[in-house]
C-alpha positions as protocol buffer text, in pm:
chain_id: "A"
residue {
  index: 1
  type: MET
  ca { x: 9986 y: 10859 z: 10834 }
}
residue {
  index: 2
  type: GLY
  ca { x: 10001 y: 10506 z: 10972 }
}
residue {
  index: 3
  type: THR
  ca { x: 10216 y: 10343 z: 11228 }
}
residue {
  index: 4
  type: ASP
  ca { x: 10545 y: 10212 z: 11105 }
}
residue {
  index: 5
  type: ILE
  ca { x: 10494 y: 9844 z: 11041 }
}
residue {
  index: 6
  type: GLY
  ca { x: 10749 y: 9860 z: 10763 }
}
residue {
  index: 7
  type: MET
  ca { x: 10758 y: 9703 z: 10422 }
}
residue {
  index: 8
  type: LYS
  ca { x: 10588 y: 9365 z: 10396 }
}
residue {
  index: 9
  type: GLN
  ca { x: 10742 y: 9100 z: 10175 }
}
residue {
  index: 10
  type: GLY
  ca { x: 10432 y: 8967 z: 10004 }
}
residue {
  index: 11
  type: ARG
  ca { x: 10362 y: 8606 z: 9926 }
}
residue {
  index: 12
  type: PRO
  ca { x: 10499 y: 8500 z: 9590 }
}
residue {
  index: 13
  type: ARG
  ca { x: 10267 y: 8532 z: 9294 }
}
residue {
  index: 14
  type: GLU
  ca { x: 10160 y: 8191 z: 9176 }
}
residue {
  index: 15
  type: TYR
  ca { x: 10155 y: 8115 z: 8807 }
}
residue {
  index: 16
  type: GLY
  ca { x: 10141 y: 7735 z: 8819 }
}
residue {
  index: 17
  type: ILE
  ca { x: 9772 y: 7737 z: 8898 }
}
residue {
  index: 18
  type: ARG
  ca { x: 9608 y: 7396 z: 8896 }
}
residue {
  index: 19
  type: PRO
  ca { x: 9232 y: 7329 z: 8888 }
}
residue {
  index: 20
  type: VAL
  ca { x: 9067 y: 7273 z: 9226 }
}
residue {
  index: 21
  type: PRO
  ca { x: 9008 y: 6897 z: 9259 }
}
residue {
  index: 22
  type: GLY
  ca { x: 8662 y: 6743 z: 9283 }
}
residue {
  index: 23
  type: PHE
  ca { x: 8482 y: 6976 z: 9041 }
}
residue {
  index: 24
  type: ALA
  ca { x: 8231 y: 6859 z: 8780 }
}
residue {
  index: 25
  type: ASP
  ca { x: 8382 y: 7091 z: 8515 }
}
residue {
  index: 26
  type: GLU
  ca { x: 8756 y: 7150 z: 8469 }
}
residue {
  index: 27
  type: THR
  ca { x: 8712 y: 7504 z: 8334 }
}
residue {
  index: 28
  type: VAL
  ca { x: 8518 y: 7597 z: 8649 }
}
residue {
  index: 29
  type: ALA
  ca { x: 8781 y: 7422 z: 8863 }
}
residue {
  index: 30
  type: LEU
  ca { x: 9053 y: 7634 z: 8701 }
}
residue {
  index: 31
  type: ALA
  ca { x: 8853 y: 7955 z: 8748 }
}
residue {
  index: 32
  type: ALA
  ca { x: 8800 y: 7862 z: 9116 }
}
residue {
  index: 33
  type: ALA
  ca { x: 9177 y: 7811 z: 9152 }
}
residue {
  index: 34
  type: VAL
  ca { x: 9244 y: 8154 z: 9000 }
}
residue {
  index: 35
  type: LEU
  ca { x: 8993 y: 8308 z: 9242 }
}
residue {
  index: 36
  type: ASP
  ca { x: 9170 y: 8127 z: 9526 }
}
residue {
  index: 37
  type: GLU
  ca { x: 9502 y: 8282 z: 9420 }
}
residue {
  index: 38
  type: LEU
  ca { x: 9352 y: 8630 z: 9395 }
}
residue {
  index: 39
  type: ARG
  ca { x: 9175 y: 8593 z: 9730 }
}
residue {
  index: 40
  type: ALA
  ca { x: 9501 y: 8473 z: 9889 }
}
residue {
  index: 41
  type: ARG
  ca { x: 9676 y: 8783 z: 9753 }
}
residue {
  index: 42
  type: VAL
  ca { x: 9417 y: 9013 z: 9912 }
}
residue {
  index: 43
  type: VAL
  ca { x: 9440 y: 8824 z: 10243 }
}
residue {
  index: 44
  type: ASP
  ca { x: 9818 y: 8861 z: 10234 }
}
residue {
  index: 45
  type: GLN
  ca { x: 9782 y: 9234 z: 10170 }
}
residue {
  index: 46
  type: ILE
  ca { x: 9556 y: 9291 z: 10472 }
}
residue {
  index: 47
  type: GLU
  ca { x: 9624 y: 9028 z: 10739 }
}
residue {
  index: 48
  type: ASP
  ca { x: 9899 y: 9228 z: 10915 }
}
residue {
  index: 49
  type: LEU
  ca { x: 9724 y: 9564 z: 10907 }
}
residue {
  index: 50
  type: PRO
  ca { x: 9588 y: 9736 z: 11218 }
}
residue {
  index: 51
  type: ARG
  ca { x: 9236 y: 9876 z: 11221 }
}
residue {
  index: 52
  type: ASN
  ca { x: 9355 y: 10233 z: 11150 }
}
residue {
  index: 53
  type: ALA
  ca { x: 9514 y: 10113 z: 10825 }
}
residue {
  index: 54
  type: LEU
  ca { x: 9197 y: 9926 z: 10726 }
}
residue {
  index: 55
  type: THR
  ca { x: 8984 y: 10236 z: 10788 }
}
residue {
  index: 56
  type: PHE
  ca { x: 9226 y: 10493 z: 10643 }
}
residue {
  index: 57
  type: VAL
  ca { x: 9058 y: 10713 z: 10379 }
}
residue {
  index: 58
  type: PRO
  ca { x: 9312 y: 10859 z: 10134 }
}
residue {
  index: 59
  type: PRO
  ca { x: 9253 y: 11219 z: 10027 }
}
residue {
  index: 60
  type: GLY
  ca { x: 9026 y: 11249 z: 9725 }
}
residue {
  index: 61
  type: THR
  ca { x: 8845 y: 10918 z: 9766 }
}
residue {
  index: 62
  type: THR
  ca { x: 8581 y: 10746 z: 9977 }
}
residue {
  index: 63
  type: LEU
  ca { x: 8755 y: 10408 z: 9965 }
}
residue {
  index: 64
  type: THR
  ca { x: 8907 y: 10219 z: 10255 }
}
residue {
  index: 65
  type: ILE
  ca { x: 9070 y: 9879 z: 10260 }
}
residue {
  index: 66
  type: SER
  ca { x: 8797 y: 9741 z: 10485 }
}
residue {
  index: 67
  type: ALA
  ca { x: 8525 y: 9868 z: 10251 }
}
residue {
  index: 68
  type: LEU
  ca { x: 8699 y: 9722 z: 9948 }
}
residue {
  index: 69
  type: VAL
  ca { x: 8734 y: 9377 z: 10108 }
}
residue {
  index: 70
  type: ALA
  ca { x: 8370 y: 9385 z: 10221 }
}
residue {
  index: 71
  type: HIS
  ca { x: 8274 y: 9489 z: 9867 }
}
residue {
  index: 72
  type: LEU
  ca { x: 8472 y: 9199 z: 9717 }
}
residue {
  index: 73
  type: VAL
  ca { x: 8299 y: 8951 z: 9948 }
}
residue {
  index: 74
  type: TRP
  ca { x: 7957 y: 9112 z: 9887 }
}
residue {
  index: 75
  type: ALA
  ca { x: 8000 y: 9090 z: 9510 }
}
residue {
  index: 76
  type: GLU
  ca { x: 8117 y: 8729 z: 9521 }
}
residue {
  index: 77
  type: VAL
  ca { x: 7819 y: 8636 z: 9737 }
}
residue {
  index: 78
  type: GLY
  ca { x: 7580 y: 8803 z: 9494 }
}
residue {
  index: 79
  type: TRP
  ca { x: 7728 y: 8647 z: 9183 }
}
residue {
  index: 80
  type: ILE
  ca { x: 7753 y: 8298 z: 9333 }
}
residue {
  index: 81
  type: GLU
  ca { x: 7394 y: 8329 z: 9454 }
}
residue {
  index: 82
  type: ARG
  ca { x: 7295 y: 8406 z: 9098 }
}
residue {
  index: 83
  type: ILE
  ca { x: 7468 y: 8092 z: 8972 }
}
residue {
  index: 84
  type: ALA
  ca { x: 7317 y: 7880 z: 9250 }
}
residue {
  index: 85
  type: GLY
  ca { x: 6970 y: 8032 z: 9237 }
}
residue {
  index: 86
  type: THR
  ca { x: 6965 y: 8044 z: 9620 }
}
residue {
  index: 87
  type: ARG
  ca { x: 7036 y: 8303 z: 9888 }
}
residue {
  index: 88
  type: ALA
  ca { x: 7338 y: 8301 z: 10121 }
}
residue {
  index: 89
  type: PRO
  ca { x: 7287 y: 8317 z: 10499 }
}
residue {
  index: 90
  type: SER
  ca { x: 7146 y: 8649 z: 10623 }
}
residue {
  index: 91
  type: ASP
  ca { x: 7430 y: 8703 z: 10873 }
}
residue {
  index: 92
  type: LEU
  ca { x: 7678 y: 8698 z: 10587 }
}
residue {
  index: 93
  type: HIS
  ca { x: 7473 y: 8958 z: 10401 }
}
residue {
  index: 94
  type: ALA
  ca { x: 7449 y: 9170 z: 10715 }
}
residue {
  index: 95
  type: ALA
  ca { x: 7828 y: 9177 z: 10750 }
}
residue {
  index: 96
  type: VAL
  ca { x: 7897 y: 9307 z: 10398 }
}
residue {
  index: 97
  type: ASP
  ca { x: 7587 y: 9463 z: 10243 }
}
residue {
  index: 98
  type: GLY
  ca { x: 7647 y: 9821 z: 10362 }
}
residue {
  index: 99
  type: ALA
  ca { x: 7999 y: 9861 z: 10226 }
}
residue {
  index: 100
  type: GLY
  ca { x: 7935 y: 9623 z: 9941 }
}
residue {
  index: 101
  type: ARG
  ca { x: 7662 y: 9841 z: 9798 }
}
residue {
  index: 102
  type: ALA
  ca { x: 7835 y: 10169 z: 9886 }
}
residue {
  index: 103
  type: VAL
  ca { x: 8169 y: 10120 z: 9709 }
}
residue {
  index: 104
  type: PRO
  ca { x: 8033 y: 10138 z: 9352 }
}
residue {
  index: 105
  type: THR
  ca { x: 7826 y: 10448 z: 9429 }
}
residue {
  index: 106
  type: GLY
  ca { x: 8111 y: 10642 z: 9590 }
}
residue {
  index: 107
  type: GLU
  ca { x: 7932 y: 10658 z: 9924 }
}
residue {
  index: 108
  type: GLN
  ca { x: 8169 y: 10624 z: 10217 }
}
residue {
  index: 109
  type: VAL
  ca { x: 8091 y: 10333 z: 10449 }
}
residue {
  index: 110
  type: ILE
  ca { x: 8362 y: 10201 z: 10677 }
}
residue {
  index: 111
  type: PRO
  ca { x: 8289 y: 9852 z: 10811 }
}
residue {
  index: 112
  type: ASP
  ca { x: 8384 y: 9803 z: 11173 }
}
residue {
  index: 113
  type: LEU
  ca { x: 8588 y: 9490 z: 11101 }
}
residue {
  index: 114
  type: ASP
  ca { x: 8948 y: 9412 z: 11188 }
}
residue {
  index: 115
  type: ALA
  ca { x: 9183 y: 9216 z: 10965 }
}
residue {
  index: 116
  type: GLU
  ca { x: 9094 y: 8884 z: 11126 }
}
residue {
  index: 117
  type: ALA
  ca { x: 8722 y: 8941 z: 11065 }
}
residue {
  index: 118
  type: LEU
  ca { x: 8782 y: 9045 z: 10702 }
}
residue {
  index: 119
  type: VAL
  ca { x: 8998 y: 8737 z: 10637 }
}
residue {
  index: 120
  type: SER
  ca { x: 8731 y: 8522 z: 10801 }
}
residue {
  index: 121
  type: LEU
  ca { x: 8465 y: 8665 z: 10567 }
}
residue {
  index: 122
  type: CYS
  ca { x: 8682 y: 8588 z: 10263 }
}
residue {
  index: 123
  type: GLU
  ca { x: 8734 y: 8231 z: 10382 }
}
residue {
  index: 124
  type: ARG
  ca { x: 8372 y: 8181 z: 10477 }
}
residue {
  index: 125
  type: VAL
  ca { x: 8243 y: 8283 z: 10134 }
}
residue {
  index: 126
  type: ARG
  ca { x: 8494 y: 8050 z: 9971 }
}
residue {
  index: 127
  type: GLU
  ca { x: 8418 y: 7749 z: 10193 }
}
residue {
  index: 128
  type: GLU
  ca { x: 8045 y: 7783 z: 10252 }
}
residue {
  index: 129
  type: LEU
  ca { x: 7929 y: 7929 z: 9925 }
}
residue {
  index: 130
  type: ALA
  ca { x: 8167 y: 7955 z: 9629 }
}
residue {
  index: 131
  type: LEU
  ca { x: 8336 y: 7615 z: 9635 }
}
residue {
  index: 132
  type: PRO
  ca { x: 8022 y: 7407 z: 9698 }
}
residue {
  index: 133
  type: VAL
  ca { x: 7824 y: 7587 z: 9427 }
}
residue {
  index: 134
  type: LEU
  ca { x: 8105 y: 7592 z: 9172 }
}
residue {
  index: 135
  type: ALA
  ca { x: 8208 y: 7230 z: 9236 }
}
residue {
  index: 136
  type: ARG
  ca { x: 7874 y: 7100 z: 9112 }
}
residue {
  index: 137
  type: LEU
  ca { x: 7836 y: 7342 z: 8820 }
}
residue {
  index: 138
  type: THR
  ca { x: 7820 y: 7145 z: 8495 }
}
residue {
  index: 139
  type: ASP
  ca { x: 7701 y: 7395 z: 8234 }
}
residue {
  index: 140
  type: ILE
  ca { x: 7894 y: 7722 z: 8229 }
}
residue {
  index: 141
  type: GLU
  ca { x: 7718 y: 7843 z: 7914 }
}
residue {
  index: 142
  type: VAL
  ca { x: 7361 y: 7824 z: 8040 }
}
residue {
  index: 143
  type: GLU
  ca { x: 7189 y: 8162 z: 8041 }
}
residue {
  index: 144
  type: LEU
  ca { x: 7094 y: 8253 z: 8396 }
}
residue {
  index: 145
  type: PRO
  ca { x: 6758 y: 8421 z: 8440 }
}
residue {
  index: 146
  type: ASN
  ca { x: 6757 y: 8795 z: 8498 }
}
residue {
  index: 147
  type: GLU
  ca { x: 6536 y: 9061 z: 8350 }
}
residue {
  index: 148
  type: ASP
  ca { x: 6807 y: 9328 z: 8342 }
}
residue {
  index: 149
  type: ARG
  ca { x: 7118 y: 9148 z: 8226 }
}
residue {
  index: 150
  type: PRO
  ca { x: 7128 y: 8791 z: 8092 }
}
residue {
  index: 151
  type: MET
  ca { x: 7454 y: 8626 z: 8190 }
}
residue {
  index: 152
  type: THR
  ca { x: 7622 y: 8288 z: 8193 }
}
residue {
  index: 153
  type: PRO
  ca { x: 7827 y: 8129 z: 8473 }
}
residue {
  index: 154
  type: ARG
  ca { x: 8135 y: 8169 z: 8248 }
}
residue {
  index: 155
  type: ALA
  ca { x: 8077 y: 8545 z: 8227 }
}
residue {
  index: 156
  type: ILE
  ca { x: 8027 y: 8564 z: 8604 }
}
residue {
  index: 157
  type: LEU
  ca { x: 8350 y: 8376 z: 8671 }
}
residue {
  index: 158
  type: MET
  ca { x: 8542 y: 8604 z: 8435 }
}
residue {
  index: 159
  type: HIS
  ca { x: 8389 y: 8907 z: 8605 }
}
residue {
  index: 160
  type: LEU
  ca { x: 8485 y: 8777 z: 8952 }
}
residue {
  index: 161
  type: ILE
  ca { x: 8844 y: 8721 z: 8839 }
}
residue {
  index: 162
  type: TRP
  ca { x: 8858 y: 9074 z: 8699 }
}
residue {
  index: 163
  type: HIS
  ca { x: 8693 y: 9215 z: 9013 }
}
residue {
  index: 164
  type: TRP
  ca { x: 8937 y: 9057 z: 9261 }
}
residue {
  index: 165
  type: THR
  ca { x: 9231 y: 9170 z: 9045 }
}
residue {
  index: 166
  type: TYR
  ca { x: 9103 y: 9526 z: 9008 }
}
residue {
  index: 167
  type: HIS
  ca { x: 9033 y: 9587 z: 9376 }
}
residue {
  index: 168
  type: SER
  ca { x: 9350 y: 9413 z: 9493 }
}
residue {
  index: 169
  type: ALA
  ca { x: 9535 y: 9695 z: 9319 }
}
residue {
  index: 170
  type: HIS
  ca { x: 9326 y: 9952 z: 9508 }
}
residue {
  index: 171
  type: ILE
  ca { x: 9403 y: 9777 z: 9835 }
}
residue {
  index: 172
  type: GLY
  ca { x: 9776 y: 9781 z: 9759 }
}
residue {
  index: 173
  type: LEU
  ca { x: 9771 y: 10150 z: 9674 }
}
residue {
  index: 174
  type: ILE
  ca { x: 9577 y: 10245 z: 9987 }
}
residue {
  index: 175
  type: ARG
  ca { x: 9815 y: 10034 z: 10196 }
}
residue {
  index: 176
  type: GLU
  ca { x: 10109 y: 10229 z: 10053 }
}
residue {
  index: 177
  type: GLN
  ca { x: 9934 y: 10564 z: 10104 }
}
residue {
  index: 178
  type: TRP
  ca { x: 9868 y: 10469 z: 10465 }
}
residue {
  index: 179
  type: GLY
  ca { x: 10238 y: 10410 z: 10511 }
}
residue {
  index: 180
  type: SER
  ca { x: 10315 y: 10041 z: 10476 }
}
residue {
  index: 181
  type: GLY
  ca { x: 10459 y: 9913 z: 10152 }
}
residue {
  index: 182
  type: TYR
  ca { x: 10418 y: 9568 z: 10006 }
}
residue {
  index: 183
  type: THR
  ca { x: 10694 y: 9404 z: 9804 }
}
residue {
  index: 184
  type: TRP
  ca { x: 10571 y: 9193 z: 9516 }
}
residue {
  index: 185
  type: THR
  ca { x: 10760 y: 8870 z: 9457 }
}
residue {
  index: 186
  type: PHE
  ca { x: 10746 y: 8598 z: 9195 }
}
residue {
  index: 187
  type: GLY
  ca { x: 10651 y: 8238 z: 9264 }
}
residue {
  index: 188
  type: GLY
  ca { x: 10635 y: 7917 z: 9069 }
}
residue {
  index: 189
  type: MET
  ca { x: 10594 y: 7914 z: 8694 }
}
residue {
  index: 190
  type: ALA
  ca { x: 10500 y: 7546 z: 8664 }
}
């Protein structure tokens, strides 16, 4: 299906996760570090892939790697906006809204983004939105306003960790179906 780029030796899994420094709350700092590890895993899974791998649609699904990464970024933007009570820049929304909204509905939308652009979106959300908002968060148990679904920052952080983990598995499976494997390795246990 894909071109033969061979089996990629993935970055080692990190288990010695340390809180991100400079945060007001250590629990939030640890959750941010876990999100960093999960984001780094996704980046490692996609950074070497050509566009035809990123847009490959396996039989029986509407998912692509590019749509899944855009969806991950879209969801993180939305949840961090909810914590912050402010809106992210409109150009960031424009880059991910289509696929972001489509993935959960099963609609097929294939973002026209190469690996470099997808990695850049992941890094941009981290640097410009997630880290600044999370670094100043002091009350992770406060109920955030929403008519449909009351939620706390703690619940949002747990959801984001689950979300990045869940879709990383999809990305790995689609990568293998396209024709390029990914060898999982173990890292530090400290």
